[in-house]
C-alpha positions in Angstrom: 17.2 30.6 0.0 15.5 29.3 -3.2 15.7 25.3 -3.6 14.8 23.5 -6.7 15.7 19.5 -5.8 15.0 17.1 -8.4 14.6 13.2 -7.5 14.1 10.0 -8.9 15.6 9.1 -12.4 16.9 6.5 -13.5 17.7 4.3 -16.5 14.5 1.9 -17.5 13.8 0.0 -20.6 11.3 1.3 -22.9 7.4 0.6 -22.0 9.0 1.2 -17.9 7.7 4.0 -15.7 9.3 5.7 -12.9 8.1 8.5 -10.6 10.5 12.0 -10.0 9.8 14.1 -7.3 11.0 18.1 -7.0 10.9 19.5 -3.4 10.8 23.2 -3.9 12.1 26.0 -1.1 13.1 29.2 0.0 9.3 30.5 -1.3 5.4 30.3 -1.1 5.1 27.6 -3.2 1.1 27.0 -3.3 0.6 30.2 -4.8 2.6 29.1 -8.0 2.1 27.1 -11.1 5.1 24.7 -11.8 6.2 22.4 -14.4 8.8 20.0 -15.6 10.7 20.4 -18.3 13.8 18.4 -19.9 16.6 18.9 -22.1 17.9 15.9 -24.5 21.5 16.2 -25.3 22.3 18.7 -28.2 18.6 20.2 -27.4 17.0 23.1 -25.8 15.5 22.8 -22.7 11.2 21.7 -22.7 8.5 21.9 -21.4 6.4 18.9 -20.8 4.5 19.6 -18.2 3.0 21.9 -16.1 0.5 22.6 -13.2 -1.3 25.7 -11.6 -1.8 26.4 -8.5 -5.1 25.0 -8.9 -4.1 22.3 -9.6 -4.9 22.3 -13.9 -2.3 20.3 -15.7 -1.5 20.6 -19.8 1.1 18.7 -21.3 2.8 18.5 -24.5 1.7 16.3 -27.2 5.2 14.0 -27.1 3.7 13.1 -23.0 0.0 13.3 -24.0 -1.6 11.0 -22.0 2.0 9.2 -20.5 2.9 11.4 -18.1 1.0 12.8 -14.7 2.0 15.8 -13.4 0.8 16.3 -9.6 1.7 18.7 -6.7 1.3 18.3 -2.4 1.3 21.8 -1.7 1.9 20.3 2.2 5.5 19.0 1.1 6.2 21.8 -1.2 6.7 18.8 -4.0 5.8 19.3 -7.1 5.6 15.2 -9.2 5.9 13.1 -12.6 5.0 10.1 -13.0 6.1 9.4 -16.2 5.1 5.6 -18.1 5.5 3.4 -21.5 8.4 6.0 -21.6 10.5 5.7 -25.4 14.3 6.2 -26.2 12.9 9.7 -26.8 11.9 10.5 -23.4 15.7 10.2 -22.8 17.1 13.5 -21.0 18.0 16.2 -17.5 14.4 16.7 -16.4 13.8 19.5 -14.2 11.7 21.6 -12.5 11.1 24.8 -12.3 7.7 27.8 -11.4 5.7 28.0 -15.3 5.4 30.8 -16.5 7.8 31.3 -16.4 10.8 30.0 -14.9 11.5 31.9 -12.2 14.3 29.8 -10.0 17.8 29.6 -11.1 17.4 25.8 -12.6 18.9 22.8 -10.3 20.9 19.7 -10.9 18.6 18.0 -12.5 17.6 14.1 -12.4 18.7 11.9 -15.4 16.6 10.0 -17.4 17.8 7.3 -19.6 15.6 4.8 -21.4 17.7 2.2 -23.1 16.9 -1.5 -24.0 
């Protein structure tokens, strides 16, 4: 059974940081590219960062220089370090394969940036 379980979100002040984690199971994690996506209220889900099976990374312009994606194949996990957070980063963050998102979406982890 495929599972994607996100964690690490929370309430943070503007300029703050968080480390989001995603634990994957039920598929051969190491051979797939992975992505972090987010969905803000009233908006469509968008890709913010991706990492290939070989470790090559790419970022949306809106988060470039502030977010860092990484993976640990031994732990079947992908991470997103989010820094210099802005109120517009407030969203539910999800992980999934990329490209494309092949799996059923997990519950996500809420990131709220507010003073």
